[in-house]
C-alpha positions as CSV (number, residue, x, y, z in Angstrom):
1,M,139.1,48.1,-37.9
2,L,140.9,49.7,-35.0
3,Q,142.1,53.2,-35.8
4,I,145.2,55.0,-34.7
5,A,145.7,58.8,-35.3
6,V,149.0,60.4,-36.0
7,C,149.0,64.0,-34.7
8,G,151.2,66.8,-33.6
9,K,152.3,70.2,-34.7
10,P,153.4,70.8,-38.4
11,N,156.9,69.7,-39.7
12,V,157.8,67.1,-37.1
13,G,157.7,64.1,-39.3
14,K,154.1,63.0,-39.0
15,S,153.7,62.2,-42.7
16,S,157.0,60.4,-42.7
17,F,155.8,58.3,-39.8
18,F,152.5,57.7,-41.6
19,N,154.1,56.8,-44.9
20,S,156.7,54.5,-43.3
21,A,154.0,52.7,-41.3
22,T,151.6,52.3,-44.2
23,A,153.9,52.3,-47.2
24,S,151.7,54.9,-48.8
25,G,152.6,58.1,-50.6
26,V,151.4,61.1,-48.6
27,E,152.9,64.4,-49.6
28,M,155.7,65.6,-47.4
29,A,157.3,69.0,-47.2
30,N,158.8,71.3,-44.6
31,Y,156.0,73.8,-44.2
32,P,152.8,74.0,-42.2
33,F,149.6,72.4,-43.4
34,T,151.1,70.2,-46.1
35,T,148.4,67.8,-45.0
36,I,145.0,69.5,-45.3
37,D,142.5,66.6,-45.3
38,A,143.0,63.6,-43.1
39,N,144.8,60.8,-44.9
40,K,143.8,57.2,-44.1
41,A,145.6,54.0,-44.9
42,V,146.2,50.5,-43.6
43,A,149.1,49.7,-41.3
44,H,149.9,46.5,-39.5
45,V,150.8,45.4,-36.0
46,I,153.0,42.3,-35.7
47,K,152.7,39.1,-33.5
48,D,154.3,35.7,-33.6
49,C,152.1,33.4,-35.8
50,P,151.2,30.0,-34.3
51,C,152.2,28.3,-37.6
52,K,155.8,27.6,-36.6
53,E,154.8,26.2,-33.3
54,L,152.2,23.9,-35.0
55,G,154.5,23.0,-37.9
56,V,151.9,24.1,-40.5
57,T,152.0,26.5,-43.4
58,C,149.2,29.0,-43.0
59,N,147.4,30.9,-45.8
60,P,145.9,33.9,-44.1
61,H,142.8,35.6,-45.4
62,N,142.5,38.9,-43.4
63,S,146.2,39.3,-42.5
64,I,149.8,38.5,-43.7
65,C,152.3,35.9,-42.5
66,L,156.0,36.5,-43.1
67,D,158.3,33.9,-41.8
68,G,156.3,33.2,-38.7
69,K,155.3,36.8,-38.1
70,R,151.6,37.6,-38.4
71,L,150.9,41.2,-39.7
72,L,147.4,42.3,-38.6
73,P,145.7,45.3,-40.3
74,I,144.7,48.4,-38.4
75,E,143.7,51.8,-39.9
76,M,145.9,54.9,-39.5
77,I,144.7,58.5,-39.9
78,D,147.2,61.3,-40.5
79,V,145.7,64.5,-39.2
80,A,147.1,67.9,-40.3
81,G,149.4,69.7,-38.0
82,L,147.8,71.4,-35.0
83,V,149.0,74.9,-33.9
84,P,148.3,76.9,-30.7
85,G,144.7,78.0,-30.7
86,A,143.6,75.0,-32.7
87,H,140.6,74.5,-30.3
88,E,139.4,78.0,-31.2
89,G,139.6,77.2,-35.0
90,K,143.1,78.5,-35.7
91,G,144.7,76.7,-38.7
92,L,141.5,74.8,-39.4
93,G,141.9,73.3,-35.9
94,N,138.3,72.4,-35.4
95,K,138.2,70.3,-38.5
96,F,141.5,68.6,-37.6
97,L,140.4,67.9,-34.1
98,D,137.1,66.4,-35.3
99,D,139.1,64.1,-37.6
100,L,141.4,63.2,-34.7
101,M,138.6,62.1,-32.3
102,Q,137.5,59.2,-34.5
103,A,140.6,57.2,-33.4
104,K,141.1,55.0,-30.4
105,V,144.8,55.9,-29.8
106,F,146.7,59.1,-30.4
107,I,150.3,59.0,-31.6
108,N,151.7,62.4,-30.7
109,V,154.7,63.0,-32.9
110,I,157.2,65.5,-31.6
111,D,160.5,66.8,-32.9
112,A,162.9,65.5,-30.2
113,S,165.8,67.5,-31.8
114,G,164.1,70.8,-30.9
115,S,164.5,72.1,-34.5
116,T,160.9,73.4,-35.0
117,D,159.1,76.0,-33.0
118,L,155.6,75.7,-31.5
119,E,154.0,76.5,-34.8
120,G,156.2,74.1,-36.8
121,N,158.6,76.6,-38.3
122,P,162.2,75.5,-38.7
123,V,164.6,76.9,-36.1
124,D,168.2,76.0,-35.0
125,A,168.4,72.5,-33.7
126,G,168.2,72.5,-29.9
127,S,166.7,76.0,-29.6
128,H,163.1,74.8,-28.9
129,D,162.1,72.7,-25.9
130,P,160.1,69.7,-27.2
131,L,158.5,69.2,-23.8
132,E,156.3,72.3,-24.7
133,D,154.9,70.4,-27.6
134,V,153.6,67.6,-25.5
135,D,151.7,69.9,-23.1
136,F,150.5,72.1,-26.0
137,L,148.9,69.2,-28.0
138,E,147.1,67.7,-25.0
139,N,145.8,71.1,-23.9
140,E,144.4,71.8,-27.4
141,I,142.5,68.5,-27.4
142,V,141.3,69.0,-23.8
143,M,140.1,72.5,-24.4
144,W,138.3,71.5,-27.6
145,M,136.5,68.7,-25.8
146,Y,135.8,71.0,-22.9
147,G,134.1,73.4,-25.3
148,I,131.8,70.6,-26.4
149,L,131.2,69.3,-22.9
150,S,130.4,72.7,-21.4
151,R,128.1,73.9,-24.1
152,N,124.9,75.3,-22.5
153,W,126.2,73.9,-19.2
154,I,123.9,76.0,-16.9
155,R,120.8,75.0,-18.8
156,L,122.0,71.3,-18.7
157,V,122.5,71.4,-14.9
158,R,119.0,72.7,-14.4
159,K,117.5,70.1,-16.6
160,I,119.5,67.3,-14.9
161,S,118.2,68.4,-11.5
162,A,114.6,69.0,-12.6
163,E,114.3,65.7,-14.5
164,H,116.5,63.6,-12.3
165,L,118.7,62.6,-15.2
166,D,121.9,60.6,-15.0
167,I,124.8,63.0,-15.2
168,A,127.0,60.4,-17.0
169,K,124.4,59.9,-19.7
170,V,124.0,63.6,-20.2
171,L,127.8,64.0,-20.6
172,F,127.8,61.1,-22.9
173,D,125.2,62.7,-25.1
174,Q,127.2,65.9,-25.1
175,L,130.2,64.1,-26.5
176,S,128.2,62.1,-29.1
177,G,130.3,61.4,-32.2
178,T,133.7,61.4,-30.4
179,G,133.8,57.7,-29.9
180,I,133.8,58.0,-26.1
181,A,131.9,55.4,-24.1
182,I,129.7,56.1,-21.1
183,E,131.9,53.8,-19.1
184,D,134.9,56.1,-19.8
185,I,132.9,59.0,-18.4
186,I,131.8,57.1,-15.3
187,E,135.4,56.2,-14.6
188,A,136.7,59.8,-15.2
189,K,134.2,61.2,-12.7
190,R,135.6,59.2,-9.8
191,T,138.4,61.7,-8.9
192,I,136.4,64.9,-9.0
193,E,133.8,66.6,-6.9
194,P,130.8,64.2,-6.7
195,D,128.2,66.9,-6.7
196,F,127.9,68.2,-10.2
197,N,126.0,71.3,-9.0
198,K,129.3,72.5,-7.4
199,W,131.4,72.0,-10.5
200,E,133.4,75.0,-11.6
201,E,135.2,75.5,-14.8
202,E,138.4,73.8,-13.5
203,D,136.3,70.8,-12.4
204,L,134.9,70.4,-15.9
205,I,138.4,70.8,-17.4
206,E,139.8,68.2,-15.0
207,L,136.9,65.8,-15.9
208,T,137.6,66.4,-19.6
209,R,141.3,65.6,-19.2
210,N,140.4,62.4,-17.2
211,I,138.0,61.4,-20.0
212,L,140.7,62.0,-22.6
213,H,143.3,59.9,-20.8
214,I,140.9,57.0,-20.3
215,A,139.1,57.0,-23.7
216,K,141.9,58.1,-26.0
217,P,145.3,57.0,-24.6
218,M,148.2,58.8,-26.1
219,M,151.8,57.9,-26.7
220,I,154.7,60.3,-27.4
221,I,156.8,59.6,-30.5
222,A,160.2,61.3,-30.0
223,N,161.0,61.6,-33.6
224,K,164.4,62.5,-35.3
225,A,166.0,60.5,-32.5
226,D,169.2,60.2,-34.4
227,L,170.0,63.9,-34.4
228,P,172.7,65.1,-32.0
229,T,170.4,67.4,-30.0
230,S,167.8,64.6,-29.5
231,A,169.4,62.3,-26.9
232,E,169.2,64.6,-23.9
233,N,165.7,65.8,-24.8
234,I,164.5,62.2,-25.1
235,E,165.7,61.4,-21.5
236,R,164.0,64.6,-20.2
237,I,160.7,63.6,-22.0
238,K,160.9,60.1,-20.6
239,A,161.5,61.4,-17.1
240,K,158.2,63.5,-17.3
241,Y,155.9,61.4,-19.4
242,P,154.9,57.8,-19.8
243,N,154.5,56.0,-23.1
244,V,157.6,57.6,-24.8
245,I,159.1,55.9,-27.9
246,P,162.2,57.2,-29.6
247,T,161.8,57.0,-33.4
248,S,163.4,57.9,-36.7
249,A,160.5,57.9,-39.2
250,G,162.8,59.0,-42.0
251,S,165.1,56.0,-41.4
252,E,162.1,53.6,-41.4
253,L,160.8,55.1,-44.6
254,A,164.3,54.6,-46.2
255,L,164.4,51.0,-45.1
256,V,160.8,50.3,-46.2
257,N,161.5,51.8,-49.6
258,A,164.8,49.9,-50.0
259,A,163.0,46.6,-49.0
260,K,160.2,47.3,-51.5
261,A,162.8,47.8,-54.2
262,G,164.4,44.4,-53.3
263,L,167.7,46.1,-52.3
264,I,167.6,44.9,-48.7
265,S,165.8,42.3,-46.6
266,Y,164.0,44.0,-43.7
267,L,160.9,43.4,-41.6
268,P,159.5,46.5,-39.7
269,G,160.5,46.3,-36.1
270,D,163.7,44.4,-36.7
271,D,167.1,45.6,-35.3
272,H,169.0,44.9,-38.5
273,F,168.6,44.5,-42.3
274,D,170.5,42.5,-44.9
275,I,171.8,44.1,-48.0
276,L,170.7,41.9,-51.0
277,K,172.1,43.9,-54.0
278,P,175.1,45.9,-52.9
279,E,176.1,46.4,-56.6
280,E,172.9,48.4,-57.2
281,L,173.5,50.8,-54.3
282,S,175.6,53.9,-54.6
283,E,178.3,54.8,-52.1
284,A,176.0,57.5,-50.6
285,Q,173.2,54.9,-50.2
286,L,175.5,52.4,-48.6
287,K,176.7,55.1,-46.2
288,G,173.1,56.1,-45.5
289,L,172.2,52.5,-44.6
290,E,175.3,52.3,-42.4
291,Y,174.3,55.5,-40.6
292,I,170.8,54.0,-39.9
293,Q,172.3,50.8,-38.6
294,T,174.7,52.6,-36.3
295,N,172.7,55.6,-35.1
296,I,169.2,54.1,-34.9
297,L,169.0,50.3,-35.0
298,D,172.1,49.6,-32.8
299,K,171.3,52.4,-30.4
300,Y,167.5,52.0,-30.0
301,G,166.9,48.4,-31.2
302,S,164.6,49.5,-34.0
303,T,163.5,52.7,-35.8
304,G,160.6,52.8,-33.3
305,V,157.8,53.0,-35.9
306,Q,156.6,49.4,-35.6
307,D,157.2,49.5,-31.8
308,A,154.8,52.4,-31.6
309,L,152.0,50.7,-33.6
310,N,152.4,47.5,-31.5
311,Y,152.5,49.4,-28.2
312,G,149.4,51.4,-29.1
313,I,147.3,48.3,-29.9
314,F,148.7,45.7,-27.6
315,E,149.5,47.8,-24.5
316,L,147.4,51.0,-24.5
317,L,144.3,49.3,-26.0
318,D,145.1,46.0,-24.3
319,Q,144.3,43.9,-27.4
320,I,145.1,40.3,-28.0
321,V,145.1,38.1,-31.2
322,V,142.9,35.0,-31.5
323,Y,142.6,32.7,-34.4
324,P,139.1,31.4,-35.1
325,V,138.9,28.1,-37.1
326,Q,136.2,25.7,-38.1
327,D,138.2,22.4,-37.9
328,E,140.2,22.3,-34.7
329,N,142.2,19.3,-35.9
330,K,143.5,20.9,-39.1
331,Y,143.3,24.5,-37.9
332,T,141.3,25.4,-41.0
333,D,138.1,27.2,-42.1
334,Q,135.4,25.6,-44.2
335,K,137.5,26.2,-47.4
336,G,140.6,24.5,-46.0
337,N,142.5,27.7,-45.3
338,V,145.0,27.1,-42.5
339,L,144.9,29.8,-39.7
340,P,142.9,32.0,-42.0
341,D,142.1,35.0,-39.7
342,G,143.8,36.7,-36.9
343,I,141.3,38.7,-34.9
344,L,142.2,41.6,-32.6
345,L,140.0,41.8,-29.6
346,K,140.1,43.2,-26.0
347,N,142.0,41.2,-23.5
348,G,139.4,39.4,-21.3
349,S,137.0,38.8,-24.1
350,N,135.2,35.4,-24.2
351,P,134.3,33.0,-27.1
352,R,130.9,34.4,-27.6
353,E,132.3,37.9,-28.2
354,L,134.8,36.4,-30.6
355,A,131.9,34.8,-32.5
356,Y,130.2,38.1,-32.9
357,L,133.4,39.7,-34.2
358,V,133.7,36.9,-36.8
359,H,130.0,37.4,-38.0
360,T,126.8,38.5,-36.4
361,D,125.0,35.2,-37.5
362,I,127.8,33.1,-35.9
363,G,127.3,35.1,-32.7
364,D,123.6,34.6,-32.7
365,K,123.9,30.9,-33.3
366,F,126.8,30.4,-30.8
367,M,126.6,27.2,-28.7
368,H,130.1,26.7,-27.4
369,A,133.8,26.7,-28.3
370,V,136.7,24.3,-28.5
371,D,140.4,25.1,-27.8
372,A,142.1,23.7,-31.0
373,R,145.4,23.0,-29.1
374,S,143.9,20.9,-26.4
375,K,140.8,19.8,-28.3
376,M,138.9,20.5,-25.1
377,R,135.5,22.3,-24.9
378,I,135.8,25.6,-23.2
379,A,133.1,27.6,-21.3
380,S,131.4,30.5,-22.9
381,D,132.8,32.8,-20.2
382,Y,136.4,31.5,-20.7
383,E,138.8,34.5,-21.0
384,L,140.6,34.1,-24.3
385,K,144.4,34.3,-24.2
386,D,146.7,35.9,-26.7
387,G,147.4,33.4,-29.5
388,D,144.5,31.1,-28.8
389,I,143.1,29.0,-31.7
390,I,139.4,28.6,-31.2
391,S,136.8,26.5,-33.0
392,I,133.3,28.0,-32.7
393,I,130.4,25.5,-32.6
394,T,127.0,26.9,-33.7
395,R,123.4,25.7,-33.9
396,G,122.1,24.5,-37.2
């Protein structure tokens, strides 16, 4: 299952983001290191389900369908707050960074209102520049990776030269356990000095930063977007960095909890909600919901939490959703379940790769595939499209 990591300094709303995205109950408090061990839970990304287009009622197996919206599971990890010096072990930083590196995408939650200092302590709103938080977090991750990459560097260079080893393979071995592919390293090397014998410290740090950007893309979550000091900061952050999403994790959490209690009708990512039981809501609760609608949903189009999950999976990781079926005429599996599974896979993948994701035996016995919409056989090297419904034909 694809994994997204929620990270940042303490007291910026990371656990609120995690809780609202996963509807779990991680402890939240306004002091550093509330989260000590990494918390893991299932969240969902959302796509239009083909069921409405096809006029069928689906009964999903590995996902959820709500009124034509398919909710596909991903894993989220909530890493404890990082502080300056984390790469040197400050604040249990080495452990937290090790937890962080298991993910494919980083969600860097920052306090857009500027009401927490660099170590996560509360300060007057607007007195801290949140742009510093973006630079700090990336630098901590880069320097931690650099420490791993540069370990015994002089000895490694001699060995590479003496044994005519592939530099990319050696770097890959150095970063073993971080989930970084050798292809990421090859790509990251393209913009630095080609002769590794001439690499200085700054070259290795630049290489490390390139690897991070390629292998572990990061988005910036400008949280607490509804606070008065946030609007100007958000514009400044967007002007300097890509992949910035304004959010109000607290608002999303309130809406999710109200929906779970049956008080409102709300689907994550929506720009509105419907109050179902106004008689069960206090005046303060009604005012709170009105505040969320006016200051978050009307202003930004959503709370930003679901947008962030979707952006991380579908844009930064370039994933698509494909629906494997056995019967291309009824869109069912062997048990008669309609559109049973939505599979996340890399854009550009082919039917054989899909077959292996479904099951190793199916991949091994793959013969060809059929497009369930057109009922036409497709080539094994056909590039799957988002929303494709594919019947896999196997031997035996």
